[in-house]
N, C-alpha and C positions, 0 to 999 in steps of 0.2 A: 864678775864672772859667775857668781854662785847662784845656783838654781833655786835654793831655798836658803835664805839668810837666817841662821839660827833655827829655832824650832817654833817660830811664831806662826799662828794660824790666821789665815786671811780667807775671806769668802772666795776670792779667785783662786786661792791655793788649793782648795779641796776639789773644786770642780774641774780639775786640770785636764789630764791628757789621756788617761787610759781607762778602759772599761772592759768587762767581759761581754763578748757578743752572745746574744741569746742562741740557745741550741736545745734541742729536745733533751729533757732532763729525766733520766731513768734513775740514776743514783743521786739522791738528794744529799748534798753536803750538810754537815753541821757548821753553822756560821756564828761567829762571835765578833763583836767590835770592842775597841778599847781606845781610850784617849791617851796619847803620849806623844812626846816630841812635838807638841803643839799642833797635832793633827789627829785624824781618825785612822786607826789600824783596823784592818779586816783580815780575819783568818778563817779559812774554809778547810775542813777535814773531810775526806771522802772514805767510805768503806770502813770506818772505825767503830767497832762495837763496844769499846770501853767507854766509861764515863768521860765525856769530853771535858768536863770542868778542869780537872788537874792538868790535862794536856794543854788547854788553852792558857792556863796559868803559867805553864812553862814557856809558851811562846811570848806572852806578854811580859814576863819577867825578863827574858832575854832582851827584848826591845827596851824596857825600862833601864836595864843595865847599860845599854849603849848610850841612852840619854844622859845618864850620870857621868859617863865617860866623855862625851863629845859636845855637850851643850855649852855654847859660849855665854849663855845667860845665867848659868849656875856658877857662883863663885867657887863652889866646892867640887866642880867637875875636874876630871883629870886634864881636860884641855885647858881649863883656866889655870890650873897649877903649872902646866907647861909654859903657857904664855907669860905667867908671872916670873918664872925662875930660869928659863932656859937660856936667857942671855947672860946670866951671871954664873951658871954652873951647868954641868952635865946632869940632865934629869933622867933618872931611871924610871921607866914607865911600864905599865902592864902589858902583857902579850897582845891583847886585843888592840890597844892603841898603837903599839908598835907595828902590828900587821897593817892597820889602816894607813898609818903614815908612810910606811914603806910602799904600799900600793899607790898612794897619792904621788909620792916622789917618782915612782916608776913611770907613771903616765905624764908627769911633768917633763921628764927627760924625753919620753917618746914623742910628745907633742911640741917640743921646743918651747915650753912654757905657756902654751895656750891653756893648759890646766895648771893652776898654781894656787896652793892653799895659803900662800903668804899674802894673797890679795885681800885678806881679812882687814888689814889696816885701812884699805880703801873702802871696803864694803861697810865698815863702821861709819865712814863719813856719809855715805848715801842713806844708811838707816832704813832700808826696806824692811817691812812693808809700810812704815810710817811716813816715808818721804813724800813731800809735795812739791819741792823745788830742788834742782840740782845743787850740790855743794859748789862753793866758789872755786873757780878754776885754779886759783893760787893754792888753795888747800889740797886739791887733788895732786897738783904738780909736786907739792912738798912731800907727799906720802910715797910717790912712785919709786924713790930710791930704796924704800923699804920693802918693795915687792920683788921677789926673786927666789925661786926654789933653791938655788945654789947656796943661799945664805942659811939653810937649815941642814944640819947633819943628823941623819937617823941611821943608827946601826946597832944591832944586838941589843935592842931594847933601851937604847940611850938616845936622848934628844938633846941637841945643843944648837943655839942660835949664834951665828958668827957676828951679829951686830945687835945692839940694843934697839928696841922699838918695833921688832917684828911682832906680828899678830897672826896666828893661824886661825883659819875658819874652815871647818869640815862640813859646811852646809851642803856641799856638792857631792858628798859621798856618804854622809851619816845615815840617811834613811835607807839607802840601798844596803849599807853594811848591816843595819838593824834587821832588815828582811832576811839577809843571809844567816844572821845569828839565830833568829827565830826558827828558820828552817832546820838549821843544824841541831837545835835543841829538840825539835819534834822528831827528826830522823833518829836521834840518839834514843829517844823514847819508843822507837819502833813504829812510828806513824808512816804508813807506806805511801800516802798520796795526799796532797793538799795544795793550798795557795795562801800566800801571805802578801798583802797589799799594804804598803806603808806610804800613804799619800801619793799613790800612782807609781811607786817603785815596786814592781811585781816580780815575785819569784814563785815558780811552781815546781813540784817534783812528783814523780810517780806516774802511774797510768790509772785514769779514772775507771771505776768498776763497770761503767756502762760502755766502755770502749770508745767513747767520743774523744777526739783529740782536744787538747787545750786550744781554745779559740779566743785569742786576744786581739783586740783592735785598738785603733787610734782615732781620737776625735780630730775633726778638721780644725786647723788653727784659726780659721777666719769665718767659716760658715757653720752656724749652729745646727742647721738642718742636714749637715753632711757628716758621714763617718767613713773611715777606711777600714775595710775588712781585710784581714791578712791571713793567709793559709798558715797552718802549723809549720814552723820553721825548725822544729826540733831543738830550739834554744829556750831554756827555762826562765830567762829573766829579761825584762825590758823596762825602759824608763824614757821619759820625754822631758826635754827642756824647751820652753816656749816663751816668747816675749809677752805673752798675755797672762802669765801667772801672777807676777807682782810688777806693777808699773804705775806710772802716773803720766798725765799729759801736761806739758808746760810750754806755753807760747807756740802751740801747734805741733810740738814734737813729742813722741813717745819715749819716755825713759824707763827702761826695765832693769831688773836686778841681775841680769846675766852680764857680768862686767868683763871686759877684755883686760887681762893683767898688763898688757903692753901700754895701754892708754889711760886706764882708770875710769873709762866711760863704758856705757853699755855697748856690747858687741853689735855690729850693724849688718853683718853679712847674712843673717839667718832669721827666719820667722819661728821655726820650730825644728827640733832634731830628736828623732826617736831611734833608740838603739836596742837591738836584741843581742844578748850574749849569754855566757854560761853562768854568770853570777850577777846578783843585783848590785853589788858594789861596783863592779866594772860597768854595768849598764848606766848607773847613776853618774859615775865619773865620765864615761864616754859620751853620754848625751850632752853634757855641758861642754866637753872638749870639742865635739863636732860643731856645736852651735857657735862657739867662739871662732873656730877655724873657717867656717863657712862651707858651702857645698863641695867645692872642688877639693880643697885641701883636707876637709873632714872625711870625705868619701875615700880619698887616697889613703888616709890613715886606717880607715876601717878595712880596706882591701888588703892591707898588710897584716891584719890580725887573724888568728884562727878563731872560728866560732864567733863571728861578729857580723851583724848586718845593720843597715841604717836607712832611714827615710828622712829626707831633709826638704823642708819648705823654705823658699826664699823669694824675694821680689826681683824681677828683672824687666827693665823697661816699663815699670808701673804695673806689671802683671804678676800675680801669684803663680809660682811654678814649683815643681818638685822634682827631685832626683833620688834615685835609690841605688844601693850597692848591688853587686852582681847577683847575689843570692835572692834578692827580692824582685828581680825582673819577672814581670808577668804574674806576680803573686798578690797583687793588690787589686781591690775592687772598691770603687767609690759608690756609695749608696746613699739614698735619701732616707733620713730618719722620719718616720710617720709623726705627724703633729698630734697634739693632744686633742 
């Protein structure tokens, strides 16, 4: 299921889904990049007259802190501690982790399990982005009884697994959560306007001094020379999940890292799903959720949520098609990217 398994960096993972559309630039932002969570982080600050160095340090420190909490590759991370101990005892965790886990469980219930952080036990078998062949069917089948959000209790900063062998993976929300934490740190420091991009999980805030709206767009999932321009929706966060981010081809079939918790195999209903919403955490979660659900059920879920819109690409009758939520109707423009 997970959009980004752990924090490993792959060439396909950086060139993913989202980009800033060109626009006349009157107010030039201060831009810094940082390597964390296995990817490149970009922070842009607008209209800031203070020394940007300490402000950038605040943002990057917030992101690094999320990595120390949520990385499944660090034995010392808070997530690793929970995975080790929560089957044997109630684990008291830090507020940030509790907040993230409660949000994950909220969307697990809302989606009927299409989003499920307990799929980590299966994602370990697939081992993206290093995988070259599918795991044996018997191994996948053996792990499926350990997938199920109802087997995890999260309440008042306490986490407990109802069965041994459960393994949480926060790869489908961690980068969005990190973007939100960075924005919160910058806002607390008095930064009025900016953008944080954590591997395509984008969060903006404030109004740019030049008066231009935030113009965010989406790369076409199949055509390198096409892009989709999107009018300003008034929603400050977006993320995309696509079958082209981490995948391998085996015996004529594409196997990607967005696993369906119900089957343990890559979800097959969707090519890509982009979600706009109020927080990067929710956008990260919902892009994966919509991808797993597919266009019909995914857009039905989006329509029931306040402040959420989605664009879904899928195949039908051998043709690539797309559908959008109501708020995106008539607000997309497909354009050709000029060649080099």
